[in-house]
N, C-alpha and C positions, 0 to 999 in steps of 0.2 A: 854831747848828745848820746843818749842810750839807744842802741839798735838791737832788735830782736833777731838774732842769727838763726834761731830755730825755725823761723817761718820760711826760710829759703829752700826752694825746690830745684832751682837751676841757676847757673852762673854764666853770664855772657862775658867772654874774655877777649879783649883786644890782643893783637900779636906784637907788632913792633913797639918796643918801649914798655911792654907790659908782660906778656907771657914769655917773650923771648929776651934773653940776656943781651947785653950790648954787642956781643959777637954774632947776634942773630940766630943763636942756637938755644935750645931748651935744655936746662940743666937736669941732671939726674934727680935732684931734690924736687924739682917741679913735676917731672914725669911721675915720680912716686906719689906726690900729693894729689895729682889728678886721679890716679887709680884709687887712692883711698877715699877721695871725694865720691867717686862712683859707688864705692862699696857701702856708703851710708845713705845711698839713695838720692844724692844731689847730682843733677845732670850738668856736666861742664859743656859749654857750647862756644866754640871759636866764633868770634864776631870780628870780621876783618874786611878791609877794603880790597884785599887780593881776590883773584879767582881761585876756584877749587884746585886747578892745576898747579897753582903757585904754592899751595900748602899741603898737597896730598902726602908728601913725605912726612910732614909733621903729624898729620892725622894718623898715619900708621905708627909713628913713634909713640904717640900718646894713646894708642889703641882705642881710638874713637870711631870704631867701625862696626859697632853693634847695629842690628837692623833698625833700632829706634833712635840711634844717635843722629844729631842734627849739626849743621854748620851754616852760619850766616856769612855770605860773601858779598863783594861789591858794596860794602857799607850798608847792607840791608836790601839791596836790589834783588838778591837771590837767596832763598832759603831752601836747602835740600838735605837729603840723607846721603852722606858720603859713601856708605856701603853700597847702595844701589844706584845712586845718581838721581833718584826720584826728586822732582822739583815740586815743592809745596807752595812757593810764592815767587813770582818773577815780575819785575817792572823794568822796562827797557827804554832806550832812546831810539828815535826814528831817524831816517835819513834826513828829514827836514831839520831835526834837532842838530844833527852833525853839521849840516850846511850852515846853520845859524852860528854855531860855535866855531866853525872854521873861519867865518868872516870876523868873528871876535879875535881869534888867534892872529889873523893877518893884521888886524887893526892895532893890536898891542904888541906885535912882533914876538909872539910866543910860539915855540914849536908845539905841535899838537900830536898826541898819540890817542888812539881809540882802541877799545877792546870789545870783542864780541864773545860768544860762547866758547870759541876754540882758539882764536888767534888775536894778535895785536898788530896794529897798523900805524905807520907814520905818514902824516899828510902835509905838514907844514913845518919847514925849517928855515925861517926867514933870516936874512943877513948872516947865513952860515951858522946859525944857532942850532945845535943838535939836541934833540930831546934826551934828557937824562933817564927816561923811563926804562929803556932797554937794560941799563945797568942795574936798575932796581928790580925789575921783574924778569929774571933770567930763565924762568921756566916756560915762557911762552915764545913761540916763533914770531918774529917781527918782519914785516915787509913794507916797502915804500909803495904807496898807492895814491890815486887821485879819487875825488868824489865820484867820478863817472864809473869807477870800477865796481860800485855797489848797486844792487838792484833797489828799487823803491821800497821793497818789503823787508830789506835787511834790518835786523835789530842789533842794537849796540848796548853793552852793559854800562860802560862809563867812558868819559873823555878826560884826558889828563894833560895839564901843562906842567912840565918838569924842567927846571933849569936852575942856574945859580940863584942862591937864596935872595941876595940883594936885588938882582935884576927881576926876579919873579915878584918880590914884594912891591917893587915899583910898578910893575905891570898890573898887579891886582888893583892898585889904586885907580887905574884907568878903566876898569870894567864898569860899564854903565849900569845904573840901578835896575833897569828893566830885565837884565839878564838874571839878577838875583830874584826877581819876581817870577821868572819862568823856570829856573833850575835851582837845585841844591848845589851850592858852591862852597867848598871848604878844603882846608889843608889836612892831609893825613900824615905828613911829615914836613919839615921845614922847606924842602925843595920840591914839594909835590902838591899841586892844586888839583882837586878832583871836581868834575862837573857831572852831575847826576840828574835823573828825573826829579822833578820838584817834590814828589811824594816819598822819595827815598832818603832815609837817614837811619842811623842806628837806634834812634828813639822809637821810630815806627817799627823797626825790627823787633824791639823788645815787646811791643804790643802784639805783633804777629806771633812771636815765640810763645807768649803766654796763652794765646788762643790755641795754638797747635798742641801745647802741653795740657791745655784745659786747667790752668792754674791762674790765680789773679796776678796782675802785674806786680803787686806788692810782694809776691813770692819769688821774684827774679832779682838777683844781684848782678851788677855790671861793674867791670873793672877796666880802666883805661887811663890814657895819659895825654892824648892830643885833642885838637879842635874837633876832629870828626867823631870823637868819643863823647863830647858834651851832651848831645841829645839823649844818649842812653844812660849816662850818669844821672841826668836830671829825671829821666822817666822811670828808672828802676826803683823797686822797693827799697833797695840799699845801693847807693852809688859809692864806688871805691876809687880813689885817685891813687896812682902810683906816687912814690916819693919823688920821682923824676918828672912828674906831670907838669904841664904848663900851669901857671897860676889860675887861669880861668877854670880849669878842671878841678883843682883843689878847692876853689871857692864854692863850688856847688856840690861837692861830694859830702856824703855822710860819714865817711871814714877815709883816712890816708894811711897807706901801708908804706913799707920801705921801697927802695928803688928796684928796678929790674936787674941791677947788678948785685942785689942782696936777696934774691928770691922773694920779692915782695908778694907775688901771687901765691906762692906756696905758703907764705905766712898767713895770708887771709884764709886759705883752705884749711890750715891747721886750726884756726879759730873756729871755723864752721864745724870741723870734726870734733873739737873739744866741746863745743856748745851742745852738739848732739849727744855726746857721751854723758854729759852732766844731766841731760834731760831724761835719760833712761833710769 
């Protein structure tokens, strides 16, 4: 399939398994490629399931702190300007949503973690099962709480079930269909299931990003590797799968680059830069 790289005005980039190498760091090659991409007028936009607090060090390292720079967090639940913190789009879960999902967690024996704008909380650890999320999201403070500790107006960004992969996969099979009708439920990594507002996913975020930038969706490229990246890979003008992506992502992508161990994102950026040079 032939793709027109010259039409691209912005690139939405997943982090884990994509922009970040297997050691969860960004390589000097990728840092350089991000800056060169900005120099040709293409806007790199981090698009992650993490909160801003969890990626702010990376934002600084990539120098994505210009007044007009953007970041998509919580899998599209929040779009903001990292330099000022200005929120451009926000969709959250309510206390009733948390109560409903807590009942689900109890029914399928899954530990539940929930994140709001500043903190993370642990509510359910059945049968001695401890949530794996504190080990994943080390940038947020965690506390053990109960449902009654929150006010009725409290807003939550996402809820997470994180545990041993095989146990989690078996539990997912027990989730009743009506929960899928009410929430967006998807994996962001093998041992992490995310539960979000129904209207939140990275595909909707691509549409929101295009609107904010005042460009067509066809001018947005998206790069990812996991189940939670599928909506944006499908939605973007050009969807790019990492070489290490799950088969489902590769199946719907317009391009496949090399793995995150081989600077796959930087290679795509070099193609964009080269295409722009040949256009001049």
